[in-house]
C-alpha positions in Angstrom: 259.5 138.3 28.7 260.8 141.2 26.7 260.0 144.7 27.9 258.6 145.7 24.5 256.0 142.9 24.6 254.9 143.9 28.1 254.4 147.5 27.0 252.3 146.4 24.0 249.8 144.3 26.1 246.5 146.1 27.0 246.4 147.4 30.6 243.3 146.9 32.7 241.3 150.0 33.5 241.5 151.4 37.0 238.6 150.7 39.4 237.8 154.4 39.6 237.3 154.6 35.8 235.0 151.5 35.8 232.9 153.0 38.5 232.7 156.4 36.7 231.6 154.7 33.5 228.9 152.7 35.2 227.6 155.8 36.9 227.4 157.7 33.7 225.5 154.9 31.9 223.0 154.7 34.8 222.5 158.5 34.7 222.0 158.4 30.9 219.4 155.6 31.2 217.5 157.5 34.0 217.5 160.7 31.9 216.2 158.8 28.8 213.4 157.3 30.9 212.4 160.6 32.3 212.4 162.2 28.9 210.1 159.4 27.6 207.8 159.8 30.5 207.5 163.6 30.1 207.3 163.4 26.3 204.0 161.6 26.2 200.6 163.4 26.3 198.1 162.5 29.0 194.8 163.3 27.1 192.6 162.6 30.2 194.7 165.0 32.3 194.6 167.5 29.5 190.8 167.3 29.3 190.4 167.6 33.1 192.6 170.7 33.3 190.9 172.4 30.4 188.7 175.4 30.8 185.0 174.9 31.2 183.9 176.0 27.7 186.4 173.6 26.1 185.2 170.8 28.4 181.6 171.4 27.4 182.5 171.5 23.7 184.6 168.3 23.9 181.7 166.6 25.8 179.3 167.7 23.1 181.6 166.3 20.4 181.9 163.0 22.2 178.1 162.6 22.4 178.0 163.3 18.7 180.6 160.7 18.0 178.6 158.1 20.1 175.4 158.9 18.1 177.2 158.7 14.8 178.8 155.3 15.6 175.4 153.9 16.7 173.9 155.0 13.4 176.9 153.6 11.5 176.5 150.1 13.1 172.7 150.1 12.7 172.7 151.2 9.1 175.4 148.7 8.2 173.2 145.9 9.5 170.1 147.4 7.7 171.9 147.5 4.3 173.3 144.1 4.7 169.9 142.7 5.4 168.3 144.6 2.5 170.9 143.2 0.0 170.4 139.7 1.3 166.6 139.9 1.1 166.7 141.4 -2.4 169.0 138.6 -3.6 166.9 135.9 -2.0 163.6 137.2 -3.5 165.2 137.7 -6.9 166.3 134.0 -6.8 162.7 132.9 -6.0 161.1 135.3 -8.5 163.3 134.2 -11.4 163.1 130.5 -10.5 159.8 130.1 -12.4 157.5 130.1 -9.4 153.9 131.2 -10.1 153.3 134.8 -9.3 150.2 133.9 -7.4 152.2 131.7 -5.0 154.8 134.4 -4.6 152.0 136.9 -3.8 150.5 134.5 -1.3 153.8 134.1 0.5 154.5 137.9 0.4 151.1 138.8 1.8 151.4 136.4 4.7 150.4 138.5 7.7 152.6 136.5 10.1 155.7 138.2 8.6 156.5 141.7 7.4 157.7 142.1 3.8 160.3 144.6 2.8 162.5 145.6 -0.1 161.7 143.9 -3.4 159.1 141.7 -1.8 157.1 144.7 -0.6 157.3 146.3 -4.1 156.1 143.0 -5.7 153.3 142.6 -3.1 151.9 146.1 -3.6 152.2 146.0 -7.4 150.6 142.6 -7.8 147.9 143.4 -5.3 146.8 146.4 -7.2 147.0 144.5 -10.5 144.7 141.7 -9.1 142.3 144.2 -7.6 141.8 146.1 -10.8 141.5 142.8 -12.7 138.6 141.7 -10.6 136.5 144.6 -11.8 133.5 144.0 -14.1 135.2 145.5 -17.2 138.9 145.2 -16.6 141.1 147.5 -18.7 144.7 146.2 -19.3 146.2 149.7 -19.5 144.5 150.8 -16.3 145.7 147.6 -14.6 149.2 148.2 -15.6 149.3 151.8 -14.6 147.8 151.0 -11.3 150.4 148.4 -10.6 153.2 150.7 -11.6 151.9 153.4 -9.4 151.6 151.1 -6.4 155.2 149.8 -7.0 156.5 153.4 -7.2 154.9 154.3 -3.9 156.2 151.1 -2.3 159.7 151.7 -3.7 159.7 155.3 -2.4 158.6 154.0 1.0 161.5 151.5 1.1 164.1 154.1 0.1 162.8 156.4 2.7 163.4 153.7 5.3 166.9 153.2 4.1 167.7 156.9 4.2 166.4 157.3 7.8 169.0 158.9 10.1 171.4 159.6 7.3 170.6 163.3 7.5 171.7 163.3 11.2 174.9 161.5 10.2 175.6 164.2 7.6 174.9 167.0 10.1 177.3 165.5 12.6 180.0 165.1 10.0 179.7 168.6 8.6 179.4 170.5 11.9 181.8 168.7 14.1 185.0 170.5 12.7 183.4 173.8 13.3 182.3 172.9 16.8 185.9 171.8 17.5 187.1 175.2 16.1 184.8 177.0 18.5 186.6 175.1 21.3 189.9 176.1 19.9 188.9 179.8 19.9 187.6 179.6 23.5 190.8 177.8 24.6 193.0 180.6 23.1 190.8 183.3 24.5 190.9 181.8 28.1 194.7 181.4 27.8 195.3 185.0 26.8 192.9 186.3 29.4 194.7 184.3 32.2 198.1 185.6 31.0 196.9 189.2 31.2 195.5 188.7 34.7 198.5 187.0 36.0 201.1 189.3 34.5 203.3 186.4 33.3 205.7 186.8 30.4 204.4 185.5 27.1 206.8 182.5 27.0 206.2 179.1 25.7 205.7 177.7 29.2 202.9 180.2 29.8 200.9 179.6 26.6 201.5 175.9 26.1 198.8 174.4 28.3 196.1 176.7 26.8 197.2 176.1 23.3 197.3 172.3 23.9 193.7 172.2 25.1 192.6 174.4 22.2 194.2 172.1 19.7 192.8 169.1 21.5 189.3 170.4 20.8 190.1 170.7 17.1 191.5 167.2 17.0 188.3 165.8 18.7 186.2 167.6 16.1 188.1 166.0 13.2 187.9 162.6 15.0 184.1 162.9 15.1 183.7 164.3 11.6 185.9 162.0 9.5 184.1 158.6 10.2 180.7 160.3 10.0 181.4 161.8 6.5 182.9 158.6 5.3 179.9 156.5 6.4 177.4 159.0 5.0 179.0 158.9 1.6 179.2 155.1 1.7 175.6 154.7 2.8 174.4 157.2 0.2 176.0 155.2 -2.5 174.4 152.0 -1.3 171.0 153.7 -1.2 171.4 154.7 -4.8 172.4 151.2 -5.8 169.4 149.7 -4.1 167.1 152.3 -5.7 168.4 151.3 -9.1 167.9 147.7 -8.2 164.3 148.4 -7.1 163.5 150.4 -10.2 164.9 147.7 -12.5 162.8 145.1 -10.8 159.7 147.2 -11.1 160.2 147.6 -14.8 160.7 143.9 -15.3 157.6 143.1 -13.3 155.7 145.6 -15.4 156.7 143.8 -18.5 155.5 140.5 -17.1 152.2 142.0 -16.0 151.7 143.7 -19.3 151.7 140.3 -21.0 149.1 139.0 -18.6 146.8 142.1 -18.8 143.8 141.9 -21.1 143.9 144.0 -24.3 142.4 147.4 -23.6 
């Protein structure tokens, strides 16, 4: 074989070079794994090592979060049921069923009426009661039925709005409570630094600043779902209130045709 061809062929690496390359790769992998392990944040450990004021504030925020989520799930179920009951009663009401039969079903004591059915029951009961008088007056009958429906509608809306005020208070105050935790965390950190005489480096202030910012993050975590749910539920209450008022006006028109001329 010519000498030129032997010189152009690739030569194998020495065993020492292969061993060195393998060792460098292993060291790089170990360094990367260590960096990944130290780069994450252990929130439970951060909470356990926080100062007592910050721990108390975070615990208060977590209790507020639990309360708000309980309200959110309960109100979601209440509004879903209210819409289903309203749709079902409207279907029965506009199906041409006699009002007396609807009233007999709504006034059944074995069940509790709510929503549109409760508004209809109260209005029609007052209409029939005034009609049974010796000298019934159509105008008085209609006004009495409208008044009874307004009272029933107000009562139903009040039931829908229950606990929404608490949800609004949690959503509006949680960021400020978290900010109080942030202030306490920074104050405790600065006080400990002055007592220990450490230099004001990043390693000295990082733990305290971390716990302080953790309190702020928990406050936002509590507030955002509460505010979103409050706005959503308020809108649904307004829609149901419009639905109830519209039904009361339509029932008033029907009762007006049945009332005697006054």
